[in-house]
C-alpha positions as CSV (number, residue, x, y, z in Angstrom):
1,X,-9.8,2.0,-66.7
2,X,-10.7,-1.5,-65.6
3,X,-7.0,-2.3,-65.2
4,X,-6.6,0.7,-62.9
5,X,-9.5,-0.4,-60.7
6,X,-8.2,-3.9,-60.4
7,X,-4.7,-2.6,-59.4
8,X,-6.4,-0.4,-56.7
9,X,-8.4,-3.4,-55.5
10,X,-5.3,-5.5,-55.0
11,X,-3.5,-2.7,-53.2
12,X,-6.4,-2.4,-50.7
13,X,-6.7,-6.2,-50.3
14,X,-3.0,-6.5,-49.5
15,X,-3.2,-3.6,-47.0
16,X,-6.3,-5.1,-45.3
17,X,-5.0,-8.7,-45.1
18,X,-1.5,-7.6,-44.1
19,X,-3.0,-5.6,-41.2
20,X,-5.1,-8.6,-40.1
21,X,-2.0,-10.7,-40.1
22,X,-0.2,-8.3,-37.8
23,X,-3.1,-8.3,-35.3
24,X,-3.5,-12.0,-35.3
25,X,0.1,-12.5,-34.5
26,X,0.0,-10.2,-31.4
27,X,-1.5,-12.7,-28.9
28,X,1.2,-15.2,-29.6
29,X,3.8,-12.5,-28.7
30,X,2.0,-11.4,-25.6
31,X,1.8,-15.0,-24.3
32,X,5.6,-15.4,-24.4
33,X,7.0,-15.6,-20.8
34,X,10.6,-15.9,-19.6
35,X,11.7,-19.5,-19.2
36,X,14.5,-20.9,-17.0
37,X,17.9,-21.6,-18.4
38,X,17.8,-24.8,-16.3
39,X,16.1,-28.1,-17.1
40,X,13.4,-28.2,-14.5
41,X,11.8,-31.3,-15.9
42,X,14.2,-33.5,-13.9
43,X,12.8,-32.2,-10.6
44,X,10.3,-34.5,-8.8
45,X,6.7,-33.8,-9.7
46,X,3.8,-33.1,-7.3
47,X,0.0,-32.6,-7.6
48,X,-2.9,-32.0,-5.4
49,X,-6.0,-29.9,-4.8
50,X,-5.5,-26.4,-3.5
51,X,-7.0,-25.7,-0.1
52,X,-5.9,-22.1,0.0
53,X,-3.3,-19.5,-0.9
54,X,-0.6,-18.5,1.6
55,X,-1.1,-14.7,1.5
56,X,1.6,-12.3,2.7
57,X,0.9,-9.7,5.4
58,X,2.4,-7.1,2.9
59,X,0.1,-8.2,0.0
60,X,0.4,-10.9,-2.6
61,X,1.0,-14.6,-2.0
62,X,4.1,-16.7,-1.3
63,X,2.6,-20.1,-2.1
64,X,-0.4,-22.4,-1.5
65,X,-1.5,-25.2,0.7
66,X,-2.7,-28.5,-0.6
67,X,-5.6,-30.3,0.9
68,X,-3.2,-33.1,2.0
69,X,-1.4,-30.5,4.2
70,X,1.6,-29.9,2.1
71,X,2.9,-26.3,2.0
72,X,4.0,-25.3,-1.5
73,X,6.4,-22.3,-1.5
74,X,7.1,-20.3,-4.7
75,X,9.4,-17.3,-5.5
76,X,8.0,-13.8,-5.6
77,X,8.1,-14.0,-9.4
78,X,5.9,-17.1,-9.4
79,X,3.7,-15.7,-6.6
80,X,2.6,-12.9,-9.0
81,X,1.3,-15.5,-11.5
82,X,-0.1,-18.0,-9.0
83,X,-3.7,-16.6,-8.6
84,X,-4.1,-16.5,-12.3
85,X,-3.0,-20.1,-12.8
86,X,-4.9,-21.9,-10.1
87,X,-7.6,-21.2,-7.5
88,X,-8.6,-22.8,-4.3
89,X,-10.6,-26.0,-4.9
90,X,-8.8,-26.6,-8.2
91,X,-6.1,-29.2,-9.0
92,X,-2.5,-28.0,-9.4
93,X,0.6,-29.8,-10.8
94,X,4.2,-28.8,-10.8
95,X,7.8,-29.8,-10.1
96,X,10.0,-28.9,-7.2
97,X,12.1,-30.0,-4.3
98,X,10.3,-31.9,-1.5
99,X,11.1,-31.7,2.2
100,X,12.9,-34.7,3.6
101,X,10.8,-34.7,6.9
102,X,8.5,-31.7,6.6
103,X,5.4,-31.4,4.5
104,X,7.1,-28.8,2.4
105,X,7.6,-28.3,-1.4
106,X,9.7,-25.6,-3.0
107,X,8.0,-25.4,-6.4
108,X,9.9,-24.2,-9.5
109,X,7.0,-24.9,-12.0
110,X,3.3,-24.6,-11.5
111,X,0.5,-25.6,-13.9
112,X,-3.3,-25.2,-13.5
113,X,-6.4,-26.9,-14.8
114,X,-6.9,-24.4,-17.7
115,X,-3.5,-25.1,-19.3
116,X,-1.8,-22.1,-17.8
117,X,1.8,-22.7,-16.6
118,X,4.6,-20.7,-15.1
119,X,8.2,-21.4,-14.1
120,X,11.0,-19.7,-12.4
121,X,13.3,-17.9,-14.8
122,X,16.1,-18.2,-12.1
123,X,16.8,-20.5,-9.3
124,X,17.9,-18.2,-6.4
125,X,15.2,-16.8,-4.2
126,X,15.6,-13.0,-3.7
127,X,17.1,-12.2,-0.4
128,X,15.6,-8.7,0.1
129,X,12.3,-8.3,1.9
130,X,9.3,-6.9,0.0
131,X,8.4,-3.3,0.6
132,X,6.4,-2.9,3.8
133,X,2.8,-1.8,3.3
134,X,1.5,0.1,6.3
135,X,-2.0,-0.9,7.4
136,X,-4.2,-1.2,10.4
137,X,-3.7,-3.9,12.9
138,X,-5.7,-7.1,12.4
139,X,-6.7,-9.4,15.3
140,X,-7.1,-13.1,14.8
141,X,-8.3,-15.8,17.1
142,X,-8.9,-19.4,16.5
143,X,-7.7,-23.0,16.4
144,X,-4.4,-23.8,14.7
145,X,-4.8,-26.0,11.6
146,X,-1.2,-26.4,10.6
147,X,2.3,-25.0,11.0
148,X,4.0,-22.9,8.4
149,X,7.7,-23.0,7.5
150,X,10.0,-20.8,5.4
151,X,12.0,-22.0,2.5
152,X,14.8,-23.2,4.9
153,X,12.4,-25.4,6.8
154,X,12.3,-23.0,9.8
155,X,9.0,-22.6,11.7
156,X,7.6,-19.2,10.7
157,X,3.9,-19.2,11.7
158,X,0.6,-21.0,11.5
159,X,-2.6,-21.3,9.6
160,X,-5.8,-21.2,11.6
161,X,-8.8,-23.4,10.7
162,X,-10.6,-20.3,9.3
163,X,-7.6,-20.1,6.8
164,X,-6.1,-17.0,8.5
165,X,-2.3,-16.9,8.1
166,X,-0.3,-15.7,11.2
167,X,3.4,-15.0,10.5
168,X,5.8,-15.1,13.4
169,X,9.5,-14.2,13.4
170,X,11.5,-17.4,13.2
171,X,13.4,-16.7,16.5
172,X,10.2,-16.0,18.3
173,X,8.5,-19.0,16.7
174,X,11.1,-21.3,18.1
175,X,10.6,-19.9,21.6
176,X,6.8,-20.3,21.5
177,X,6.7,-23.5,19.5
178,X,4.5,-25.2,22.1
179,X,1.8,-22.6,21.3
180,X,2.0,-23.2,17.5
181,X,0.8,-26.7,17.3
182,X,-2.3,-28.1,15.5
183,X,-5.3,-28.0,17.7
184,X,-4.0,-25.2,20.0
185,X,-6.0,-22.1,20.5
186,X,-4.1,-18.9,19.6
187,X,-4.8,-15.2,19.7
188,X,-2.6,-12.8,17.6
189,X,-2.6,-9.2,16.5
190,X,-0.5,-7.1,14.1
191,X,-0.4,-5.3,10.8
192,X,-1.6,-7.3,7.7
193,X,-3.8,-7.6,4.8
194,X,-7.3,-8.9,4.2
195,X,-8.8,-9.5,0.7
196,X,-9.8,-12.0,-1.9
197,X,-6.4,-13.8,-1.6
198,X,-7.0,-14.4,2.2
199,X,-6.1,-12.9,5.5
200,X,-2.5,-12.6,6.8
201,X,-0.9,-10.8,9.7
202,X,2.6,-10.2,11.0
203,X,2.1,-11.0,14.7
204,X,3.3,-8.2,17.0
205,X,1.4,-9.7,19.9
206,X,0.5,-13.4,20.4
207,X,-0.7,-15.7,23.2
208,X,-3.1,-18.5,24.0
209,X,-5.8,-15.9,24.6
210,X,-6.1,-12.1,24.7
211,X,-5.3,-12.0,28.4
212,X,-1.9,-13.7,28.1
213,X,-0.2,-11.8,25.2
214,X,3.5,-11.4,24.7
215,X,5.0,-8.8,22.4
216,X,7.2,-9.9,19.5
217,X,9.9,-7.6,18.3
218,X,10.8,-7.6,14.6
219,X,14.1,-9.5,14.3
220,X,15.4,-7.3,11.5
221,X,14.8,-4.0,13.3
222,X,17.9,-1.9,14.0
223,X,19.1,-1.8,17.6
224,X,17.9,1.1,19.7
225,X,20.2,4.1,19.9
226,X,21.2,6.0,23.1
227,X,18.4,7.7,25.0
228,X,17.7,11.5,24.6
229,X,20.3,13.5,26.4
230,X,22.9,10.7,26.6
231,X,26.3,11.0,25.0
232,X,26.2,10.1,21.4
233,X,22.5,10.7,21.1
234,X,22.9,13.0,18.0
235,X,25.9,11.2,16.6
236,X,25.4,9.2,13.4
237,X,28.1,6.6,12.8
238,X,29.8,6.5,9.4
239,X,28.2,3.0,8.7
240,X,24.7,4.6,8.9
241,X,25.5,7.3,6.3
242,X,25.1,7.0,2.6
């Protein structure tokens, strides 16, 4: 009988400790993230204190701004992890490509003060636009703190001194570049988002004040079709069919 009890005890002990071993190994698996097939350690390093995120008008973030005025752009993949890794006021380090003349960094790795780190699993930035999220128009008014550029180095908007991000289509930004300079007063309105990550709008109207606004057309909008009643009004070209 004692032998039977001992055998039962060992069976229970093995089952219990085996289960504990399974559970203790789970966090290590969960912490595994995709890593790049490229050696990103050869890229130049950067560091600084985060002044703010660069929120997107459709939600999420596309990068951050350092207190020294550098704009740090990341891929959509890294943008999902960025708020978990570092917050405004904290120090960030990483590697990436630095602009030759612009205060611009395209980051491929990002690390925060709590040991969290993320890197691009691929090098190519996605070319498709994020899904548009419909929302009410937001009006913004204030003094321009700094210009914003896209990953190609093309002027694409501004950040106001109150940290509001105003995005402007690149073609329009080139035409009104004299308005988009640090220290200038700007008024803009358009759809966007406002939340804990910041305020960002896609400017549909912009001007030096609300009495001198111009309308900005979306540069990727399809061309207008024939007016109602005109020849070809109800005709859909083969290129538009699926």
